[in-house]
C-alpha positions as a Python dict, from the first residue, in 0.01 Angstrom:
ca = {
    (1, 'M'): (0, 0, 0),
    (2, 'T'): (120, 356, -107),
    (3, 'I'): (104, 659, 115),
    (4, 'A'): (-156, 817, -132),
    (5, 'E'): (-348, 501, -91),
    (6, 'Q'): (-355, 533, 292),
    (7, 'Q'): (-444, 883, 286),
    (8, 'K'): (-754, 797, 100),
    (9, 'I'): (-840, 495, 329),
    (10, 'Y'): (-858, 755, 628),
    (11, 'R'): (-999, 1057, 455),
    (12, 'D'): (-1321, 851, 348),
    (13, 'A'): (-1335, 705, 676),
    (14, 'L'): (-1290, 994, 889),
    (15, 'S'): (-1550, 1198, 669),
    (16, 'A'): (-1825, 1017, 821),
    (17, 'I'): (-1769, 1179, 1151),
    (18, 'Y'): (-1545, 1476, 1065),
    (19, 'D'): (-1566, 1751, 808),
    (20, 'E'): (-1347, 1725, 487),
    (21, 'R'): (-1081, 2000, 655),
    (22, 'E'): (-1090, 1824, 969),
    (23, 'A'): (-1053, 1499, 837),
    (24, 'R'): (-748, 1588, 623),
    (25, 'T'): (-568, 1743, 928),
    (26, 'I'): (-595, 1459, 1131),
    (27, 'T'): (-489, 1231, 844),
    (28, 'Q'): (-182, 1443, 790),
    (29, 'L'): (-87, 1456, 1168),
    (30, 'V'): (-120, 1075, 1215),
    (31, 'L'): (113, 1004, 887),
    (32, 'E'): (361, 1302, 962),
    (33, 'E'): (411, 1094, 1332),
    (34, 'V'): (398, 754, 1187),
    (35, 'L'): (596, 778, 867),
    (36, 'E'): (821, 1054, 1044),
    (37, 'L'): (826, 1273, 739),
    (38, 'N'): (716, 1622, 695),
    (39, 'P'): (390, 1735, 464),
    (40, 'L'): (651, 1856, 160),
    (41, 'K'): (794, 1512, 203),
    (42, 'I'): (435, 1336, 255),
    (43, 'S'): (356, 1484, -89),
    (44, 'M'): (648, 1431, -284),
    (45, 'D'): (693, 1066, -170),
    (46, 'R'): (304, 992, -203),
    (47, 'Y'): (311, 677, -396),
    (48, 'R'): (600, 550, -181),
    (49, 'L'): (532, 181, -31),
    (50, 'L'): (439, 170, 306),
    (51, 'T'): (600, -106, 530),
    (52, 'T'): (396, -364, 729),
    (53, 'D'): (476, -213, 1041),
    (54, 'Q'): (346, 135, 925),
    (55, 'Q'): (41, -18, 779),
    (56, 'D'): (-49, -191, 1092),
    (57, 'R'): (7, 95, 1326),
    (58, 'L'): (-197, 327, 1081),
    (59, 'A'): (-498, 80, 1094),
    (60, 'Q'): (-463, 72, 1461),
    (61, 'I'): (-438, 439, 1500),
    (62, 'L'): (-790, 471, 1256),
    (63, 'K'): (-960, 197, 1425),
    (64, 'R'): (-910, 444, 1761),
    (65, 'L'): (-991, 742, 1588),
    (66, 'L'): (-1327, 607, 1487),
    (67, 'T'): (-1448, 577, 1814),
    (68, 'Y'): (-1393, 974, 1835),
    (69, 'E'): (-1066, 942, 2033),
    (70, 'P'): (-892, 1290, 1969),
    (71, 'V'): (-590, 1265, 1768),
    (72, 'N'): (-418, 1434, 1992),
    (73, 'Y'): (-453, 1197, 2288),
    (74, 'I'): (-340, 928, 2027),
    (75, 'L'): (-39, 1071, 1927),
    (76, 'G'): (20, 1228, 2296),
    (77, 'E'): (93, 1600, 2185),
    (78, 'A'): (-49, 1906, 2041),
    (79, 'D'): (87, 2209, 1940),
    (80, 'F'): (54, 2537, 2109),
    (81, 'F'): (191, 2902, 2051),
    (82, 'G'): (483, 2736, 1867),
    (83, 'L'): (560, 2494, 2133),
    (84, 'K'): (467, 2118, 2165),
    (85, 'F'): (285, 1996, 2454),
    (86, 'K'): (229, 1629, 2596),
    (87, 'V'): (-147, 1562, 2650),
    (88, 'D'): (-321, 1283, 2810),
    (89, 'G'): (-689, 1216, 2918),
    (90, 'N'): (-593, 1420, 3230),
    (91, 'V'): (-600, 1730, 3052),
    (92, 'L'): (-748, 1944, 2791),
    (93, 'I'): (-644, 1948, 2461),
    (94, 'P'): (-513, 2316, 2420),
    (95, 'R'): (-725, 2542, 2177),
    (96, 'P'): (-676, 2783, 1917),
    (97, 'E'): (-885, 3005, 2122),
    (98, 'T'): (-638, 2985, 2417),
    (99, 'E'): (-361, 3103, 2194),
    (100, 'E'): (-522, 3397, 2155),
    (101, 'L'): (-569, 3480, 2527),
    (102, 'V'): (-200, 3415, 2567),
    (103, 'E'): (-137, 3656, 2274),
    (104, 'L'): (-315, 3904, 2470),
    (105, 'V'): (-146, 3896, 2790),
    (106, 'L'): (193, 3901, 2587),
    (107, 'Q'): (62, 4212, 2357),
    (108, 'E'): (-40, 4408, 2656),
    (109, 'N'): (294, 4326, 2884),
    (110, 'K'): (554, 4265, 2686),
    (111, 'D'): (737, 4548, 2743),
    (112, 'R'): (700, 4488, 3135),
    (113, 'Q'): (991, 4326, 3343),
    (114, 'A'): (993, 4098, 3638),
    (115, 'L'): (592, 4038, 3614),
    (116, 'R'): (486, 3802, 3852),
    (117, 'I'): (186, 3587, 3698),
    (118, 'I'): (-16, 3314, 3771),
    (119, 'D'): (-244, 3061, 3569),
    (120, 'L'): (-534, 2929, 3764),
    (121, 'G'): (-686, 2595, 3634),
    (122, 'T'): (-361, 2516, 3461),
    (123, 'G'): (-434, 2195, 3302),
    (124, 'S'): (-137, 2085, 3044),
    (125, 'G'): (51, 2412, 3148),
    (126, 'C'): (22, 2540, 2803),
    (127, 'I'): (-88, 2896, 2918),
    (128, 'P'): (199, 2971, 3190),
    (129, 'I'): (447, 2781, 3019),
    (130, 'S'): (418, 2969, 2665),
    (131, 'L'): (422, 3325, 2859),
    (132, 'A'): (720, 3224, 3039),
    (133, 'Y'): (850, 3162, 2722),
    (134, 'N'): (778, 3477, 2576),
    (135, 'L'): (848, 3679, 2907),
    (136, 'P'): (1160, 3557, 3012),
    (137, 'T'): (1189, 3797, 3337),
    (138, 'A'): (856, 3704, 3426),
    (139, 'I'): (816, 3467, 3753),
    (140, 'V'): (519, 3231, 3610),
    (141, 'E'): (338, 2972, 3834),
    (142, 'G'): (28, 2762, 3752),
    (143, 'I'): (-221, 2582, 3987),
    (144, 'D'): (-463, 2312, 3959),
    (145, 'V'): (-666, 2067, 4177),
    (146, 'S'): (-585, 1771, 3954),
    (147, 'E'): (-273, 1568, 4067),
    (148, 'G'): (-289, 1403, 3706),
    (149, 'A'): (-293, 1745, 3530),
    (150, 'L'): (-31, 1905, 3745),
    (151, 'G'): (174, 1568, 3608),
    (152, 'V'): (118, 1661, 3262),
    (153, 'A'): (215, 2012, 3323),
    (154, 'Q'): (538, 1931, 3503),
    (155, 'R'): (643, 1712, 3215),
    (156, 'N'): (569, 1995, 2979),
    (157, 'N'): (727, 2216, 3183),
    (158, 'E'): (1088, 1978, 3137),
    (159, 'L'): (991, 1927, 2766),
    (160, 'N'): (997, 2310, 2674),
    (161, 'K'): (1281, 2349, 2960),
    (162, 'M'): (1109, 2626, 3141),
    (163, 'Q'): (1088, 2698, 3524),
    (164, 'V'): (721, 2731, 3572),
    (165, 'Q'): (607, 2672, 3931),
    (166, 'F'): (349, 2406, 3958),
    (167, 'S'): (127, 2328, 4257),
    (168, 'R'): (-204, 2176, 4372),
    (169, 'F'): (-483, 2432, 4472),
    (170, 'D'): (-835, 2414, 4485),
    (171, 'I'): (-974, 2759, 4353),
    (172, 'L'): (-1300, 2718, 4523),
    (173, 'K'): (-1154, 2619, 4865),
    (174, 'E'): (-810, 2807, 4934),
    (175, 'E'): (-673, 3165, 4932),
    (176, 'L'): (-400, 3318, 4719),
    (177, 'P'): (-115, 3563, 4920),
    (178, 'T'): (-220, 3934, 4909),
    (179, 'S'): (-69, 4145, 4668),
    (180, 'T'): (152, 3912, 4491),
    (181, 'Y'): (62, 3905, 4119),
    (182, 'D'): (73, 4156, 3871),
    (183, 'I'): (-146, 3922, 3634),
    (184, 'I'): (-368, 3649, 3712),
    (185, 'V'): (-472, 3454, 3394),
    (186, 'S'): (-767, 3185, 3390),
    (187, 'N'): (-917, 2941, 3134),
    (188, 'P'): (-1178, 2772, 3414),
    (189, 'P'): (-1434, 2508, 3375),
    (190, 'Y'): (-1748, 2705, 3158),
    (191, 'I'): (-1952, 2448, 3029),
    (192, 'T'): (-2317, 2429, 3196),
    (193, 'P'): (-2482, 2086, 3285),
    (194, 'A'): (-2721, 2170, 3009),
    (195, 'E'): (-2473, 2237, 2726),
    (196, 'G'): (-2351, 1891, 2806),
    (197, 'P'): (-2589, 1692, 2541),
    (198, 'E'): (-2457, 1961, 2280),
    (199, 'M'): (-2097, 1882, 2327),
    (200, 'L'): (-1905, 1639, 2041),
    (201, 'P'): (-1862, 1290, 2108),
    (202, 'N'): (-1484, 1359, 2093),
    (203, 'V'): (-1510, 1621, 2350),
    (204, 'M'): (-1762, 1447, 2598),
    (205, 'K'): (-1612, 1093, 2574),
    (206, 'F'): (-1227, 1139, 2615),
    (207, 'E'): (-1160, 1482, 2765),
    (208, 'P'): (-1175, 1538, 3139),
    (209, 'H'): (-1525, 1664, 3261),
    (210, 'L'): (-1361, 1824, 3584),
    (211, 'A'): (-1184, 2069, 3296),
    (212, 'L'): (-1503, 2126, 3110),
    (213, 'F'): (-1768, 2157, 3319),
    (214, 'S'): (-1894, 2428, 3569),
    (215, 'Y'): (-2060, 2326, 3898),
    (216, 'D'): (-2333, 2579, 3873),
    (217, 'E'): (-2623, 2608, 3619),
    (218, 'D'): (-2510, 2935, 3470),
    (219, 'G'): (-2153, 2863, 3429),
    (220, 'L'): (-1973, 3130, 3649),
    (221, 'I'): (-1892, 2982, 3987),
    (222, 'F'): (-1520, 2994, 3898),
    (223, 'Y'): (-1524, 3353, 3750),
    (224, 'R'): (-1717, 3468, 4096),
    (225, 'R'): (-1475, 3307, 4273),
    (226, 'I'): (-1130, 3415, 4069),
    (227, 'A'): (-1236, 3749, 4054),
    (228, 'Q'): (-1276, 3757, 4452),
    (229, 'L'): (-955, 3603, 4495),
    (230, 'A'): (-795, 3864, 4226),
    (231, 'L'): (-913, 4133, 4470),
    (232, 'T'): (-661, 4080, 4733),
    (233, 'A'): (-400, 3863, 4543),
    (234, 'L'): (-347, 4123, 4240),
    (235, 'K'): (-86, 4423, 4312),
    (236, 'P'): (-259, 4752, 4255),
    (237, 'G'): (-288, 4818, 3887),
    (238, 'G'): (-282, 4442, 3810),
    (239, 'K'): (-468, 4289, 3569),
    (240, 'L'): (-710, 3973, 3525),
    (241, 'Y'): (-758, 3789, 3192),
    (242, 'F'): (-1032, 3533, 3129),
    (243, 'E'): (-1097, 3291, 2880),
    (244, 'I'): (-1488, 3261, 2861),
    (245, 'N'): (-1776, 3068, 2714),
    (246, 'A'): (-1890, 3290, 2421),
    (247, 'A'): (-2261, 3321, 2601),
    (248, 'N'): (-2140, 3465, 2903),
    (249, 'G'): (-1951, 3764, 2798),
    (250, 'E'): (-2208, 4009, 2934),
    (251, 'A'): (-2243, 3795, 3229),
    (252, 'V'): (-1839, 3782, 3300),
    (253, 'V'): (-1840, 4181, 3222),
    (254, 'N'): (-2130, 4280, 3468),
    (255, 'L'): (-1985, 4039, 3746),
    (256, 'L'): (-1616, 4220, 3731),
    (257, 'K'): (-1808, 4592, 3747),
    (258, 'Q'): (-1975, 4434, 4060),
    (259, 'A'): (-1670, 4329, 4229),
    (260, 'G'): (-1485, 4680, 4156),
    (261, 'F'): (-1285, 4603, 3862),
    (262, 'E'): (-1197, 4911, 3631),
    (263, 'Q'): (-1109, 4906, 3216),
    (264, 'I'): (-1319, 4603, 3198),
    (265, 'E'): (-1295, 4488, 2812),
    (266, 'L'): (-1479, 4209, 2630),
    (267, 'K'): (-1271, 4085, 2325),
    (268, 'K'): (-1399, 3844, 2052),
    (269, 'D'): (-1206, 3553, 1923),
    (270, 'L'): (-1122, 3509, 1526),
    (271, 'S'): (-1417, 3321, 1467),
    (272, 'G'): (-1597, 3651, 1563),
    (273, 'R'): (-1746, 3514, 1921),
    (274, 'D'): (-1713, 3671, 2249),
    (275, 'R'): (-1398, 3485, 2376),
    (276, 'I'): (-1173, 3684, 2651),
    (277, 'V'): (-1269, 3932, 2912),
    (278, 'R'): (-948, 4136, 3056),
    (279, 'A'): (-993, 4377, 3351),
    (280, 'T'): (-770, 4615, 3569),
    (281, 'L'): (-785, 4610, 3964),
}
């Protein structure tokens, strides 16, 4: 079997559960991993014959993909903000929308030195590690309630040769030290129970519900709590950055106003959906 024939098998099979663009992207990622070739080489050598071992591995991966298992979990890694991150079922797969959150923090703070930054609900560590990589003078921390997630984050810290400080912390029960941070950033769980049935199978079956779902009906419990923590943990003039559920933009803005934050701004992502809220203490 040639590379081209294998590409067609993958795309035809995956088109039953993914749109054409995503089927092509998944196919490409798998071929790059299994064949250890870059996209140009795959295209140039598309009539190369695959080995038996390569065919067997590709068949095994396709079988898993057709159960809706995300390709990033199967391959064990994801790209985020130009860096590589290990991922498994303990953490969410980093999203492009979250790259926009990181980009905003960097744009607004790139000229500041010796910043103290903390990411609340860090998951894979993609946010704090990317910030630390691009803000070399900053002291960056990441916290999470999940020991499994923290293990993944620490592996990513080592993989990317960063020195982010990771620790276990329960946002809903513990307090942050007073007047410590210049920046607090968070992409907390925000999917409401009512939205669960609308989620795609590859998300619902495989990604950690602890990182996806809010405990309350309006999906704002973590935003309220983090705003409360930020009131004392941020230094005067400190900044708070949230990634949000697109349905809750105005609600998050209003709760920050009520908490006493200033310069509150609601920003849309590249798809035109409300996605980021930033505010100043």
